[in-house]
C-alpha positions in Angstrom: 202.3 -6.7 55.8 199.9 -4.5 58.5 197.4 -1.6 56.7 199.4 0.7 58.8 203.3 -0.6 57.1 204.8 -2.1 59.6 205.7 -5.8 58.8 204.8 -8.9 61.3 206.0 -10.7 63.9 206.6 -14.0 62.5 205.9 -17.2 64.9 208.1 -18.8 66.0 208.5 -22.5 67.7 210.3 -22.2 71.3 214.1 -24.5 71.7 213.8 -28.0 73.1 213.0 -27.3 77.1 215.2 -30.0 78.0 218.3 -28.4 76.3 217.2 -25.0 77.3 218.0 -25.8 81.0 221.5 -26.8 80.4 223.9 -24.5 81.5 226.2 -25.0 78.6 223.1 -24.1 76.2 223.9 -20.2 75.2 227.4 -21.9 74.0 225.2 -24.5 72.0 224.2 -21.4 70.3 227.2 -20.2 70.1 228.8 -23.2 68.3 225.9 -23.3 65.2 226.6 -19.7 64.8 230.0 -20.5 64.4 228.9 -23.6 62.4 227.3 -21.5 59.4 230.6 -18.7 59.5 232.1 -22.0 58.5 230.7 -23.1 56.4 229.8 -19.5 54.3 234.1 -18.9 55.1 234.8 -22.3 53.1 232.4 -22.0 50.7 234.2 -18.5 49.7 237.3 -19.9 49.6 236.3 -22.8 48.0 234.9 -21.7 44.9 237.8 -19.6 43.7 240.2 -22.2 43.4 237.5 -24.5 41.3 236.7 -21.6 38.9 240.2 -22.6 36.3 238.5 -26.3 36.0 234.5 -24.5 36.0 236.2 -22.8 32.7 237.1 -25.8 30.8 233.8 -28.4 32.1 231.8 -25.2 30.7 233.7 -24.2 27.9 233.3 -20.7 28.6 234.7 -17.8 28.6 237.2 -16.3 32.2 234.5 -13.2 32.3 231.7 -15.5 31.7 233.1 -18.4 34.9 234.0 -15.0 37.0 229.8 -14.9 38.1 230.4 -17.7 40.0 231.5 -16.1 42.5 230.4 -12.5 41.8 226.9 -13.4 42.0 226.1 -15.3 45.2 228.4 -11.9 46.9 226.6 -9.5 44.6 223.6 -10.8 45.7 224.9 -11.6 49.5 225.3 -7.6 49.5 222.8 -6.5 48.2 220.4 -8.3 51.0 222.0 -7.9 53.9 220.6 -5.2 54.5 217.3 -6.3 53.5 217.8 -9.1 55.8 219.0 -6.8 58.3 216.2 -4.9 59.0 213.5 -7.9 58.6 215.1 -9.9 60.9 215.1 -7.0 63.8 210.8 -7.1 63.0 209.8 -10.6 61.9 212.4 -12.4 63.4 216.1 -14.4 64.1 215.1 -17.4 64.4 213.3 -18.3 61.5 214.7 -16.8 58.7 217.9 -17.8 59.9 217.2 -21.3 59.8 215.2 -20.7 56.3 218.8 -19.2 55.5 221.0 -22.1 56.5 218.0 -24.3 54.3 218.4 -22.1 51.1 221.9 -22.5 51.3 222.3 -25.9 51.3 219.0 -27.3 48.8 221.3 -23.7 46.8 224.5 -26.2 47.3 223.0 -29.3 46.0 221.5 -27.3 43.5 225.1 -25.9 42.6 226.1 -29.6 42.4 224.1 -30.8 39.9 224.9 -28.0 37.4 224.4 -28.5 34.0 225.4 -25.4 33.1 227.2 -21.9 33.7 223.5 -20.7 34.1 222.1 -23.0 35.4 224.9 -23.0 38.0 225.3 -18.9 38.2 221.1 -19.3 39.0 221.9 -22.2 42.2 224.4 -19.5 43.3 222.2 -16.2 43.0 220.0 -18.7 45.6 222.8 -19.7 47.7 223.3 -15.9 48.2 220.3 -15.3 49.2 220.8 -18.0 52.0 223.9 -16.1 52.8 221.9 -13.3 53.1 219.9 -14.4 55.4 222.5 -16.2 57.5 225.1 -12.8 57.8 222.1 -10.8 58.9 221.2 -12.9 61.6 224.1 -15.2 63.0 226.4 -12.6 65.5 222.6 -10.7 67.0 222.0 -14.5 67.5 225.0 -15.4 69.3 225.7 -12.0 71.6 221.7 -12.3 73.3 222.2 -16.0 73.7 225.2 -15.0 75.9 224.4 -12.0 77.7 227.3 -9.1 78.0 229.4 -11.1 79.6 230.1 -13.6 77.1 230.2 -11.5 74.2 233.6 -10.9 73.7 234.4 -15.1 74.5 231.8 -15.3 71.5 232.9 -13.1 69.0 236.6 -15.0 69.4 234.7 -17.8 68.6 233.0 -16.5 65.5 235.9 -15.2 63.5 238.1 -18.4 64.2 235.6 -20.4 62.7 235.6 -17.8 60.0 239.3 -18.1 59.4 239.1 -21.8 60.3 236.4 -22.2 56.9 238.2 -19.6 54.6 241.5 -21.9 55.3 240.2 -25.3 54.8 238.8 -23.8 51.7 241.4 -24.1 49.2 242.8 -27.4 50.6 239.9 -29.2 50.6 239.1 -27.9 47.6 241.6 -29.1 46.1 242.1 -32.8 47.7 238.0 -32.3 46.4 239.0 -31.2 42.5 241.4 -33.6 41.9 240.1 -36.9 43.3 236.3 -36.5 43.0 235.3 -33.7 40.4 234.2 -30.1 40.6 230.5 -30.8 41.7 231.9 -32.7 45.1 233.4 -28.7 46.1 229.1 -27.7 46.8 227.7 -30.8 47.3 231.2 -30.8 50.8 228.7 -28.5 52.4 225.1 -30.3 52.0 225.3 -32.4 54.9 226.8 -30.2 57.2 223.6 -27.8 56.2 221.1 -30.3 55.9 222.6 -30.8 60.0 223.0 -27.5 61.2 219.5 -26.4 59.6 217.1 -29.2 62.2 219.7 -28.5 65.0 219.0 -24.9 64.5 214.8 -25.5 64.2 215.2 -27.1 67.9 217.8 -24.9 69.5 217.8 -22.0 68.9 215.5 -19.2 70.8 213.1 -17.7 70.0 213.7 -13.8 68.8 213.2 -11.6 71.6 213.6 -7.2 71.6 212.1 -6.7 68.3 211.7 -3.6 66.4 207.4 -3.1 66.7 205.1 -0.5 64.6 208.1 0.5 62.5 208.0 0.5 58.7 209.9 -1.0 55.9 212.0 1.1 53.8 211.1 -0.7 50.9 211.5 2.2 48.4 215.7 1.6 50.0 215.0 -1.6 49.1 214.0 -1.4 45.1 216.7 0.8 44.9 219.6 -0.6 46.9 219.2 -3.8 44.5 219.7 -2.2 40.8 222.3 -0.1 42.1 225.0 -2.9 42.7 223.7 -5.2 39.5 224.7 -1.4 37.9 228.3 -0.9 40.2 229.4 -4.3 39.4 227.9 -4.6 35.9 230.7 -1.5 35.4 233.6 -3.4 36.8 233.0 -6.7 35.1 231.9 -5.8 31.4 233.8 -3.1 31.1 236.5 -4.9 28.5 233.6 -7.2 27.0 231.4 -4.5 26.7 233.7 -1.5 25.9 233.4 1.1 28.1 232.5 3.6 25.9 229.6 1.2 24.2 226.2 2.2 24.3 225.6 -0.7 27.0 227.8 0.4 28.8 227.0 3.9 28.6 223.8 3.8 29.4 224.4 1.3 32.8 227.2 4.0 33.7 223.9 6.6 33.7 221.3 4.0 35.0 223.1 3.6 37.5 224.6 7.2 39.2 220.5 7.8 38.8 219.7 4.9 40.7 222.6 5.9 43.4 221.9 9.5 43.5 218.0 8.5 44.1 219.1 6.4 46.8 221.2 8.4 48.6 218.4 10.9 48.7 215.1 8.8 49.8 218.0 7.0 52.2 218.8 11.1 54.2 215.5 11.6 54.2 213.7 8.4 55.4 212.7 8.1 58.8 213.5 4.3 59.2 216.8 4.3 56.1 217.6 0.7 54.9 221.2 1.7 54.9 222.6 4.7 57.5 224.4 6.5 55.5 225.0 10.0 57.8 228.2 7.8 59.4 229.6 8.2 55.9 229.6 12.3 57.2 232.4 11.4 59.0 236.0 11.8 57.3 237.4 9.0 59.2 234.8 6.6 59.1 234.3 7.0 55.4 238.3 6.3 55.4 237.8 3.8 57.8 235.1 2.3 55.1 237.1 2.7 51.8 239.4 1.0 53.5 237.6 -2.8 54.1 235.9 -2.5 50.1 240.6 -2.9 49.7 241.3 -4.9 52.0 238.2 -7.5 51.1 239.1 -6.4 47.0 243.0 -7.9 47.5 242.3 -10.9 49.0 240.0 -12.2 46.7 241.1 -10.3 44.2 244.2 -12.5 45.3 242.8 -15.9 45.5 241.1 -14.9 42.1 244.0 -14.0 39.7 246.2 -17.0 42.1 243.6 -19.7 41.5 244.3 -19.0 37.3 248.3 -18.8 37.4 248.8 -21.6 39.5 246.4 -23.7 38.1 246.2 -23.4 33.9 249.4 -21.0 33.8 252.1 -23.0 35.8 249.7 -26.2 35.1 250.3 -26.9 39.3 248.6 -29.9 40.8 245.1 -28.8 41.7 245.7 -30.2 45.3 249.2 -28.5 45.4 247.5 -25.1 44.4 244.4 -25.4 47.1 248.1 -26.1 49.7 250.1 -22.6 48.4 246.2 -21.0 48.3 245.9 -22.1 52.4 248.6 -19.8 53.1 247.1 -16.3 52.7 243.9 -17.1 54.8 245.5 -19.1 57.7 248.3 -16.8 58.1 245.9 -13.5 58.7 244.3 -15.5 60.7 247.7 -16.1 63.0 248.6 -12.6 62.6 245.1 -10.9 63.1 244.2 -11.3 66.6 247.5 -9.9 67.9 247.2 -6.7 65.4 244.9 -4.8 68.1 247.8 -4.9 70.9 250.4 -3.7 68.2 247.6 -1.2 67.2 247.9 -0.3 71.2 251.2 0.5 71.2 253.0 0.7 68.3 249.3 3.5 66.5 246.3 2.2 64.2 247.7 4.2 61.8 251.3 2.5 62.1 250.4 -0.8 62.0 247.8 0.2 59.4 250.0 1.6 57.1 252.7 -1.4 57.7 250.0 -4.1 56.4 249.5 -2.5 53.3 253.4 -1.7 52.7 253.9 -5.9 53.3 250.8 -6.5 50.6 252.4 -4.0 48.2 255.6 -5.8 49.1 253.9 -9.2 48.9 252.4 -7.9 45.0 255.6 -6.5 43.6 257.7 -9.8 44.6 255.0 -12.0 42.9 254.7 -10.1 40.1 258.7 -9.9 39.6 258.8 -13.9 39.5 255.2 -14.4 37.6 257.0 -15.1 34.0 260.1 -16.2 35.6 261.3 -20.2 35.8 259.2 -22.2 37.8 261.4 -22.1 40.3 260.6 -19.9 41.9 258.4 -21.4 44.2 259.9 -21.0 47.9 259.7 -17.4 46.8 256.3 -17.1 45.8 255.2 -18.6 49.3 257.4 -16.7 51.1 255.7 -14.1 49.2 252.1 -15.6 49.8 252.4 -15.8 53.8 253.7 -11.9 53.6 250.2 -10.8 52.1 248.7 -12.3 54.8 250.9 -10.8 57.7 250.3 -7.7 55.2 246.2 -8.1 55.4 245.8 -9.5 59.1 247.9 -6.5 60.2 245.9 -4.1 58.5 241.9 -6.0 59.1 241.5 -5.7 62.7 242.9 -2.1 63.3 241.4 -0.4 59.9 237.5 -2.5 61.8 237.5 -1.2 65.1 239.0 2.8 64.0 236.4 2.5 61.3 234.2 1.4 63.5 235.2 4.1 66.8 234.6 6.9 64.0 231.2 6.8 63.4 229.0 8.7 65.9 227.8 7.2 68.8 224.2 7.0 68.0 225.0 5.2 65.1 227.3 2.7 65.9 225.0 -0.2 65.1 223.7 1.3 61.6 227.6 1.4 61.2 228.6 -2.1 61.9 226.1 -2.6 59.1 227.5 -0.4 56.0 230.9 -1.9 57.6 230.1 -5.7 56.9 228.0 -4.5 53.3 231.1 -3.0 52.0 232.7 -5.7 53.0 231.3 -8.1 51.1 231.1 -5.5 48.2 235.2 -5.7 48.3 234.6 -9.2 47.3 232.5 -8.3 44.2 235.5 -5.5 43.9 238.7 -7.5 43.4 237.0 -10.4 41.5 235.3 -8.2 39.0 238.2 -6.0 38.1 240.6 -9.1 38.6 238.5 -10.8 36.1 238.0 -7.2 33.3 242.6 -7.0 34.2 242.6 -10.6 32.9 239.8 -10.5 30.1 242.0 -7.5 28.6 245.0 -9.3 28.6 243.4 -12.4 26.8 241.4 -9.4 23.8 245.5 -8.1 23.7 247.0 -11.3 23.1 244.1 -12.9 20.9 242.4 -10.5 19.8 239.3 -11.4 21.1 237.9 -11.9 24.6 236.0 -15.3 24.0 239.3 -17.0 22.7 240.6 -17.6 25.7 241.1 -21.4 25.5 244.7 -20.6 24.7 244.9 -18.4 27.4 247.8 -20.9 29.4 251.0 -21.1 30.0 253.2 -18.0 30.1 250.8 -15.6 27.9 248.3 -16.3 30.8 251.4 -15.5 33.6 252.3 -12.5 31.6 248.1 -10.6 32.3 248.7 -12.7 36.7 251.5 -9.8 36.3 249.0 -7.1 35.3 246.6 -8.8 37.5 249.3 -8.2 40.4 249.9 -4.2 39.5 245.8 -3.7 40.1 246.2 -5.1 43.5 249.4 -2.9 44.6 247.4 0.1 43.4 244.6 -1.0 45.9 247.0 -1.5 48.7 249.2 1.8 47.5 245.4 3.5 48.4 244.4 1.7 51.2 248.0 2.5 53.0 247.7 6.3 51.7 244.1 6.6 54.0 245.6 5.3 56.5 248.3 7.6 57.2 246.6 10.9 56.4 242.3 9.9 57.9 241.8 12.1 60.7 241.8 10.7 63.6 238.8 8.4 64.7 239.1 9.5 68.3 241.8 11.0 71.3 245.2 9.1 71.5 245.4 8.3 75.4 248.5 7.7 76.8 248.2 5.0 79.1 250.0 5.9 82.9 251.3 2.9 83.3 253.8 1.9 80.2 253.3 5.4 78.3 252.5 3.4 75.1 249.3 5.1 73.1 246.3 3.5 72.7 244.4 3.0 69.3 242.1 5.6 68.8 
């Protein structure tokens, strides 16, 4: 760091001249960015299915094994704003390549883990790499194709994410049933190694970087422990007890850190997180919708993974195929949800999406402890859940970004991305807490979970679905009552309302 507090730019190697001169070179950059998106989503969904196997492998509690996904998501959330700002000041290429390298090394270390602590530590490192990738990928891609190719590139990027999320459960089930849980992590190593080398050789040098701007080090030092405190409260409440000294101390420290963070970010000239956009009620409601929709997705993955594998004793490959229904349907519905929102209004489509999610969770809670013959009804409920989330996510994100102040549009997108990751933490942590409560209620101890399978586990799964139903209700209510983010404009040709 220079004497005036600014961050120096990194020296980046140029791309291979022969390749950079080709007409298709910009779309090669899009392909590299899409590879990162695919790997990140594949890892997110594949790990969820592996959790029951990991709990058995390490003979540990459900609460402790939940830190395998949480460690990654928490690190990603804490460092995403940090690298989002640093890549604007240092340069994007090297941070992206180093991120891929760290992610790949961490994946190999996860597969070599001999203890749960080792695995969680490797997942923390993986989260560092994931934050570098997430902070850079879209900016690198859109800079390469320009304004004219931006929409097409973002479409390919979204498709890569959907494919990765959908492929994770069936690939994970196949690997778990044949090669074992270690290959759930090793499967991404060759892809990551290849893309690391390709990125170093072919990615363009960074342009349009910020100069003479200071980095918000104090904001970063407040943000990381504040997020850790939030997740500890969510995930450890059932273990520590919500009135225990440890929980009360964690809660007090977290509140103080959040207050100091908000005070600092609102006063500093170069905030790490732009909180001013939350002054818009429509934007704030939309952000809560982003959090809850992510919590619904990650929460149902966590609950259903344990329900299918340890509750119904389904083979993991069959469980993977069942879980894949949700992201596949989301990927099929989401591209059309924006058109539906333009025709019928974003508010109506958002509420309808959450109504479908609520209905599917109600069905799942009813049949959770029923006879195993309810297979077809469960598959229908999973598909219905995917339709609901697919209808909700795109219009809510679009409406939320439209509600942000015009001068904070870029920073508001970063806030939405951060809240999406925090929503994943909320979903896993709260689902783990509910299942742990059920363990304590039935066994008197949160650690005696080895007998927590079959019908007893399914009763815990039923409670988990009730929790997610609460999330769907809140998200639907906010979509219904939130202030309009802009005027509703009628299309003179069709008379249809355009999404606000």
